C-alpha positions in Angstrom: -2.5 -3.8 20.9 -0.4 -6.8 19.9 2.7 -7.7 21.7 4.9 -6.2 19.0 3.0 -2.9 18.9 3.1 -2.2 22.6 6.8 -1.2 22.8 6.4 1.0 19.7 3.4 2.7 21.1 5.1 3.2 24.5 8.3 4.5 22.8 6.3 6.9 20.6 4.1 8.3 23.3 6.9 8.4 25.9 9.2 10.2 23.5 6.4 12.6 22.6 5.8 13.5 26.3 9.5 13.9 27.0 9.9 16.0 23.9 7.1 18.2 25.0 8.8 18.6 28.4 12.1 19.3 26.7 10.5 22.1 24.8 9.4 23.9 28.0 12.1 23.1 30.5 14.7 20.7 29.0 16.5 20.0 32.3 17.2 16.2 32.8 15.7 15.2 29.5 18.4 12.6 28.9 17.7 11.0 32.3 14.0 10.8 31.4 14.9 9.1 28.1 17.1 6.6 30.0 14.2 5.9 32.4 11.9 5.3 29.5 14.3 2.8 27.9 15.1 1.0 31.1 11.7 0.9 32.8 9.4 1.2 29.9 11.1 -0.8 27.2 13.2 -3.2 29.2 16.6 -2.2 28.0 19.6 -2.9 30.2 21.0 0.3 31.8 24.3 0.0 29.8 22.5 -0.3 26.5 20.4 2.9 27.0 23.2 5.4 26.5 23.2 5.4 22.7 19.4 5.5 22.2 18.9 8.1 24.9 21.6 10.3 23.4 20.1 9.8 19.9 16.6 10.8 21.0 17.9 13.7 23.0 19.8 15.0 19.9 16.8 14.5 17.7 14.7 16.5 20.2 17.3 19.3 20.2 17.6 19.3 16.4 13.8 19.6 16.2 13.9 22.6 18.6 16.6 24.3 16.6 14.6 23.8 13.4 11.5 25.2 15.0 13.3 28.2 16.5 15.2 28.8 13.2 11.9 28.9 11.2 10.5 31.5 13.6 13.7 33.5 13.8 14.2 33.2 17.6 17.8 32.0 17.7 20.8 34.0 19.1 23.3 32.3 16.7 26.4 33.9 18.1 25.8 32.6 21.6 24.6 29.2 20.3 27.7 28.7 18.2 30.0 29.8 21.1 28.3 27.3 23.4 28.6 24.5 20.8 32.3 25.2 20.4 32.8 25.2 24.2 30.9 21.9 24.4 33.0 20.4 21.7 36.3 21.6 23.3 35.1 20.2 26.6 34.4 16.9 25.0 37.8 16.8 23.4 39.4 17.7 26.8 37.5 14.9 28.5 38.8 12.4 26.0 42.4 13.0 26.8 44.2 10.9 29.5 44.4 13.9 31.9 41.0 15.2 30.8 38.9 13.6 33.6 41.4 14.7 36.2 41.3 18.2 34.9 37.5 18.2 34.6 37.2 17.0 38.2 39.6 19.7 39.4 37.8 22.4 37.5 34.5 21.3 38.9 35.8 21.3 42.4 37.4 24.7 42.0 34.3 26.3 40.6 32.1 24.7 43.3 34.4 25.8 46.0 34.9 29.3 44.7 31.1 29.8 44.4 30.3 28.4 47.9 31.2 31.5 49.9 28.8 33.6 47.7 26.0 31.1 48.1 26.6 31.0 51.9 26.5 34.8 52.2 23.2 34.9 50.3 21.7 32.2 52.5 22.7 34.0 55.7 21.3 37.3 54.5 17.9 35.7 53.8 17.8 34.0 57.3 18.7 36.9 59.5 15.8 38.9 60.7 15.5 42.6 59.7 16.6 45.0 62.4 14.8 48.3 62.9 
């Protein structure tokens, strides 16, 4: 391949592999796109945010289209989650938004810790009989 064609081939094949992974699991796909842009294509870390988000959204739109064509979408839950995501984004944009988001994250983590601790202790204690 010529010098100009190598990045295009790497971007196409890398995005295809990440998109395939996104179709099965989807967790951390944005981080994989950032890794592709930084390590594979030589972008600076700060300049990877927009292309990584764009490719991630494109992958999600493709997934929605595929599921919509087959009829496997729970529209009510999806629209509720989209509205909650939008509201959270608006909240994070406000001057107090980051402080509120940090506080809510801390509160939810701290409130779920006792339940997780109990479940871990139950699994580790030997059965008595």
